[in-house]
VMD Tcl script that draws the C-alpha trace (Angstrom):
set ca {
  {-22.80 20.33 -11.62}
  {-20.74 20.77 -14.77}
  {-17.61 18.72 -14.25}
  {-14.37 19.21 -16.14}
  {-11.43 16.88 -15.73}
  {-7.69 16.73 -16.29}
  {-5.16 13.93 -15.98}
  {-1.54 14.69 -15.14}
  {1.23 12.12 -15.50}
  {4.27 12.46 -13.25}
  {7.48 10.46 -12.88}
  {8.66 10.43 -9.26}
  {12.27 9.71 -8.29}
  {13.31 7.65 -5.27}
  {15.87 9.08 -2.85}
  {17.40 5.59 -2.69}
  {16.72 2.52 -4.86}
  {13.77 0.55 -3.44}
  {14.56 -3.14 -3.73}
  {12.13 -6.06 -3.70}
  {12.49 -9.66 -4.84}
  {10.76 -8.55 -8.06}
  {13.40 -5.94 -8.84}
  {14.63 -2.48 -7.88}
  {12.60 0.71 -8.29}
  {14.38 3.99 -9.03}
  {11.44 5.88 -10.57}
  {7.67 5.69 -10.18}
  {4.93 6.49 -12.72}
  {1.77 8.03 -11.23}
  {-1.25 9.79 -12.71}
  {-3.30 12.46 -10.92}
  {-7.00 12.72 -11.75}
  {-8.51 16.18 -11.26}
  {-12.24 16.98 -11.43}
  {-13.55 20.49 -10.92}
  {-16.61 22.66 -11.35}
  {-15.57 26.26 -11.95}
  {-18.88 27.86 -11.02}
  {-19.41 25.84 -7.86}
  {-15.76 26.14 -6.82}
  {-15.60 22.40 -6.04}
  {-12.77 20.09 -7.01}
  {-11.23 16.73 -6.20}
  {-7.84 15.13 -6.83}
  {-7.03 11.43 -6.78}
  {-3.90 9.40 -7.49}
  {-3.67 6.43 -9.83}
  {-0.49 4.51 -8.99}
  {-0.34 1.03 -10.53}
  {2.77 -1.06 -9.91}
  {4.27 -2.30 -13.21}
  {4.23 -6.06 -13.51}
  {2.05 -6.42 -10.43}
  {-1.01 -4.37 -11.37}
  {-2.73 -6.15 -14.30}
  {-3.56 -2.76 -15.84}
  {0.15 -1.89 -16.27}
  {2.20 -4.91 -17.38}
  {5.40 -2.90 -18.03}
  {6.65 0.67 -18.26}
  {7.03 0.39 -22.02}
  {5.55 3.37 -23.86}
  {2.67 1.32 -25.28}
  {1.60 0.09 -21.82}
  {1.87 3.57 -20.30}
  {-0.26 4.97 -23.12}
  {-2.84 2.18 -22.77}
  {-3.13 2.82 -19.03}
  {-3.61 6.55 -19.56}
  {-6.28 5.94 -22.20}
  {-8.13 3.57 -19.88}
  {-7.87 6.07 -17.03}
  {-9.17 8.86 -19.27}
  {-12.14 6.76 -20.39}
  {-13.02 5.83 -16.80}
  {-12.67 9.46 -15.65}
  {-14.86 10.72 -18.49}
  {-17.60 8.23 -17.52}
  {-17.16 9.12 -13.85}
  {-17.54 12.85 -14.55}
  {-20.62 12.35 -16.69}
  {-22.08 10.15 -13.94}
  {-22.18 13.05 -11.46}
  {-18.90 12.11 -9.75}
  {-20.40 9.53 -7.38}
  {-18.93 6.22 -6.28}
  {-21.81 4.51 -8.07}
  {-20.47 5.96 -11.33}
  {-17.32 3.84 -11.13}
  {-17.92 1.02 -13.58}
  {-17.73 -2.61 -12.46}
  {-14.42 -4.12 -13.48}
  {-12.50 -0.85 -13.17}
  {-8.85 -1.70 -12.32}
  {-7.85 -1.22 -8.70}
  {-5.48 1.73 -9.18}
  {-8.02 3.62 -11.29}
  {-10.81 2.80 -8.85}
  {-8.78 4.16 -5.93}
  {-8.09 7.39 -7.84}
  {-11.78 7.94 -8.60}
  {-12.89 6.99 -5.10}
  {-10.40 9.54 -3.75}
  {-11.79 12.23 -6.07}
  {-15.31 11.42 -4.85}
  {-14.26 11.64 -1.18}
  {-12.40 14.91 -1.80}
  {-15.41 16.47 -3.56}
  {-17.84 15.23 -0.92}
  {-15.79 16.52 2.02}
  {-14.49 19.66 0.23}
  {-11.27 18.81 2.03}
  {-8.37 16.38 1.87}
  {-9.43 15.36 5.38}
  {-12.19 13.12 4.09}
  {-13.74 11.94 7.35}
  {-14.41 13.52 10.74}
  {-12.24 11.06 12.63}
  {-9.89 11.54 15.59}
  {-7.05 11.01 13.11}
  {-8.27 13.78 10.77}
  {-8.65 16.11 13.77}
  {-5.07 15.42 14.85}
  {-6.24 13.76 18.09}
  {-4.99 10.24 17.30}
  {-2.03 9.10 15.21}
  {-1.69 5.93 13.16}
  {1.13 3.66 14.32}
  {3.22 2.33 11.42}
  {5.96 -0.22 10.88}
  {9.49 0.81 9.96}
  {10.30 -0.59 6.53}
  {13.74 -1.98 5.66}
  {14.11 -2.18 1.89}
  {16.27 -4.78 0.21}
  {19.85 -3.98 -0.60}
  {23.23 -5.50 0.08}
  {23.72 -6.85 3.58}
  {25.64 -3.81 4.81}
  {22.97 -1.42 3.56}
  {20.13 -3.44 5.07}
  {21.89 -3.61 8.43}
  {22.35 0.17 8.38}
  {18.67 0.63 7.61}
  {17.66 -1.74 10.43}
  {19.82 0.12 12.92}
  {18.28 3.42 11.79}
  {14.76 2.07 12.37}
  {15.67 0.79 15.84}
  {17.30 4.11 16.72}
  {14.14 5.92 15.60}
  {12.16 3.90 18.15}
  {10.09 1.64 15.92}
  {8.46 -1.22 17.83}
  {7.49 -2.96 14.57}
  {10.05 -3.45 11.78}
  {9.25 -4.95 8.40}
  {12.11 -6.48 6.41}
  {11.94 -7.27 2.73}
  {13.65 -10.61 2.09}
  {14.29 -12.81 -0.92}
  {16.44 -10.37 -2.87}
  {19.92 -11.36 -1.66}
  {21.35 -14.74 -0.73}
  {19.43 -16.42 2.05}
  {22.46 -16.98 4.31}
  {23.14 -13.22 4.34}
  {19.50 -12.53 5.16}
  {19.68 -14.90 8.12}
  {22.83 -13.12 9.35}
  {21.05 -9.79 9.02}
  {18.01 -10.98 10.98}
  {20.25 -12.48 13.66}
  {21.88 -9.09 14.11}
  {18.48 -7.44 14.43}
  {17.44 -9.93 17.10}
  {20.77 -9.47 18.89}
  {20.04 -5.74 19.01}
  {16.35 -6.23 19.89}
  {16.03 -9.67 21.49}
  {12.51 -9.33 22.93}
  {9.84 -9.88 20.23}
  {7.27 -8.36 22.57}
  {9.13 -5.05 22.39}
  {10.25 -5.12 18.75}
  {7.93 -6.99 16.42}
  {9.46 -8.34 13.21}
  {7.44 -8.62 10.01}
  {8.93 -10.36 6.98}
  {7.89 -9.87 3.35}
  {9.14 -12.38 0.78}
  {7.07 -11.03 -2.15}
  {6.64 -14.62 -3.39}
  {10.41 -15.28 -3.55}
  {10.44 -18.87 -2.22}
  {9.91 -21.91 -4.42}
  {7.29 -24.26 -2.87}
  {9.81 -27.08 -2.50}
  {12.18 -24.87 -0.43}
  {9.60 -22.88 1.52}
  {9.29 -25.24 4.50}
  {13.03 -25.29 5.15}
  {13.34 -21.52 4.83}
  {10.36 -20.86 7.09}
  {11.89 -23.12 9.74}
  {15.17 -21.19 9.51}
  {13.40 -17.84 9.80}
  {11.23 -18.95 12.71}
  {14.11 -18.80 15.18}
  {13.97 -15.01 14.99}
  {10.38 -15.04 16.33}
  {8.79 -13.05 13.49}
  {5.24 -11.83 13.86}
  {4.36 -12.92 10.30}
  {5.65 -13.43 6.78}
  {3.93 -12.01 3.71}
  {3.51 -14.06 0.58}
  {6.29 -16.67 1.00}
  {5.51 -18.21 -2.41}
  {4.17 -16.58 -5.57}
  {0.44 -16.06 -5.99}
  {-1.86 -18.55 -7.69}
  {-0.64 -21.69 -5.90}
  {-3.63 -22.08 -3.62}
  {-3.00 -25.71 -2.67}
  {0.63 -25.08 -1.71}
  {-0.21 -21.85 0.10}
  {-2.98 -23.57 2.05}
  {-0.55 -26.29 3.11}
  {2.00 -23.71 4.25}
  {-0.66 -21.84 6.23}
  {-1.42 -25.11 8.06}
  {2.19 -26.12 8.74}
  {4.29 -22.94 8.86}
  {5.89 -22.04 12.21}
  {5.40 -18.40 11.17}
  {1.87 -16.97 10.64}
  {1.36 -16.25 6.94}
  {-0.12 -13.06 5.52}
  {-1.50 -12.78 1.99}
  {-0.74 -9.77 -0.21}
  {-0.15 -10.42 -3.93}
  {-2.46 -13.42 -3.61}
  {-5.43 -11.03 -3.39}
  {-4.73 -9.18 -6.64}
  {-7.37 -9.68 -9.30}
  {-9.39 -12.30 -7.41}
  {-13.02 -12.09 -8.62}
  {-15.67 -11.30 -6.01}
  {-17.17 -14.75 -6.51}
  {-13.86 -16.41 -5.56}
  {-12.84 -14.36 -2.53}
  {-14.77 -16.30 0.12}
  {-13.46 -19.58 -1.32}
  {-9.89 -18.27 -1.19}
  {-10.26 -17.37 2.48}
  {-11.82 -20.73 3.28}
  {-9.32 -22.85 1.36}
  {-6.09 -21.02 2.19}
  {-7.09 -19.84 5.70}
  {-4.34 -17.20 6.12}
  {-3.51 -15.66 9.48}
  {-3.52 -12.11 8.06}
  {-4.40 -10.03 5.02}
  {-2.19 -7.12 3.95}
  {-4.43 -4.68 2.09}
  {-3.39 -2.15 -0.54}
  {-6.24 -0.12 -2.08}
  {-4.21 0.49 -5.27}
  {-3.94 -3.27 -5.78}
  {-6.92 -4.84 -4.03}
  {-9.98 -3.15 -5.48}
  {-9.73 0.38 -4.12}
  {-11.24 1.28 -0.77}
  {-14.50 -0.58 -1.38}
  {-12.65 -3.70 -2.49}
  {-10.47 -3.62 0.62}
  {-13.54 -3.20 2.80}
  {-14.94 -6.41 1.30}
  {-11.67 -8.21 2.09}
  {-11.83 -6.87 5.65}
  {-15.35 -8.28 6.05}
  {-14.11 -11.69 4.90}
  {-11.10 -11.50 7.22}
  {-13.30 -10.71 10.23}
  {-15.67 -13.55 9.36}
  {-12.83 -16.04 9.05}
  {-10.98 -14.88 12.16}
  {-7.98 -13.50 10.25}
  {-6.25 -10.28 11.17}
  {-5.42 -7.50 8.72}
  {-3.50 -4.30 8.28}
  {-3.33 -1.66 5.57}
  {-0.29 -0.62 3.60}
  {0.52 1.81 0.81}
  {1.88 0.71 -2.56}
  {4.51 3.38 -3.22}
  {2.01 6.16 -3.79}
  {3.03 9.79 -3.47}
  {1.77 11.83 -0.51}
  {-1.54 12.48 -2.30}
  {-2.34 8.78 -2.42}
  {-0.81 8.19 1.00}
  {-3.05 10.86 2.52}
  {-6.12 9.23 0.98}
  {-5.21 5.80 2.36}
  {-4.40 7.24 5.79}
  {-7.70 9.17 5.96}
  {-9.60 5.97 5.11}
  {-7.47 3.91 7.49}
  {-8.48 6.32 10.26}
  {-12.05 5.01 9.96}
  {-11.05 1.37 10.55}
  {-10.86 -0.54 13.80}
  {-7.39 -2.04 13.39}
  {-4.99 -1.92 16.36}
  {-1.98 -3.34 14.46}
  {0.74 -1.04 13.10}
  {-0.04 -0.08 9.51}
  {2.35 -0.06 6.55}
  {1.89 3.59 5.61}
  {5.38 5.04 5.76}
  {6.20 5.63 2.08}
  {5.78 9.41 2.17}
  {9.51 10.19 2.39}
  {10.65 7.93 -0.45}
  {10.52 10.43 -3.30}
  {12.72 13.44 -4.02}
  {9.87 15.18 -5.87}
  {6.91 14.31 -3.66}
  {3.95 16.59 -2.90}
  {4.82 18.28 0.40}
  {1.47 20.09 0.78}
  {-0.61 17.34 2.37}
  {-1.57 17.43 6.07}
  {-0.38 13.87 6.75}
  {3.26 13.47 7.75}
  {5.46 11.07 9.66}
  {6.12 12.02 13.27}
  {8.47 9.58 14.92}
  {6.97 6.13 14.43}
  {3.46 7.21 13.45}
  {1.49 9.14 10.86}
  {0.03 12.40 12.09}
  {-2.62 14.60 10.44}
  {-2.13 18.32 11.06}
  {-5.59 19.87 11.58}
  {-4.23 23.41 11.30}
  {-2.58 23.11 7.90}
  {-4.65 24.90 5.21}
  {-6.16 22.99 2.32}
  {-3.37 22.32 -0.20}
  {-3.21 24.20 -3.49}
  {-2.96 21.06 -5.58}
  {-3.86 22.91 -8.79}
  {-0.70 24.99 -8.61}
  {1.40 21.97 -7.65}
  {0.08 20.13 -10.71}
  {0.62 23.16 -12.93}
  {-3.11 23.67 -13.58}
  {-5.20 26.82 -13.61}
  {-8.91 26.96 -12.84}
}
mol new
graphics top color blue
foreach p $ca { graphics top sphere $p radius 0.5 }
foreach p [lrange $ca 0 end-1] q [lrange $ca 1 end] { graphics top cylinder $p $q radius 0.2 }
display resetview
């Protein structure tokens, strides 16, 4: 085939500010990779969505860093296109967000559809249960968001913590448990995004434990293996690793799992080595007896669809963290995956999306 490619940069705008302990997002930079063969009538689209300051390939949103990312993405796409658009053509060491974009293009081309796999999910026969996400904000706003998630019927609610004062967060969680006292009916996930200092983590985990949370993600910042391993041994709340997995070399991954021994892994293809990288983490989790679930990393619906299609191939009964599709005012509304109640559903009847027109391209 004779592949041509294009890269389109978009800035997406959040309906509401998305707060984490690392800061508040109001806009989101994403890049769409498009490969096509005019004569064969085959094309693929993938999304590159690094998180500034968290993805090593995009340290900041300064113009120089955005330009450097786009140049690196262009170089990787050019090599990918000249390598016959196969997963083997993705160079070793390719950053996670770029790898996910190219893997998505490959899957799209191979399937000639945005429904990449012939799974019950892709056929609309099975939905993917998801958690309801409560973003950080002031206490009043977070309480409103919690009440909205409960009213919507979510049986698993994930709360971002570490962004406001701890006493207010405890009050907020007490209210949630007053409204939903049975942890068997409403599961509570916490995500600290590394907000706790090691010397205060034990005390805070003890305080949080009285609300019977299912787990807490990344209580302390990444890179403190000895402290994290100690917390995993002593914490009254099962600990899940997220940021800890970013950029860990293949040669170190088994040692990380052995030394830290987390209860769960929270896997994001845009951050943890694309789909193939996440599959390697899943293998290690299964071998070590840890659980796992998959979550998006603020991708648009194009990236969310790709993650959901891949997630539909996995044997993971836990609710997934794939509910970011309604965050943006200028999202792509053409994809077959959408939220229905407390789950993601794939519409098998929806025609293949005209992504070229949406991206302003002509073929």
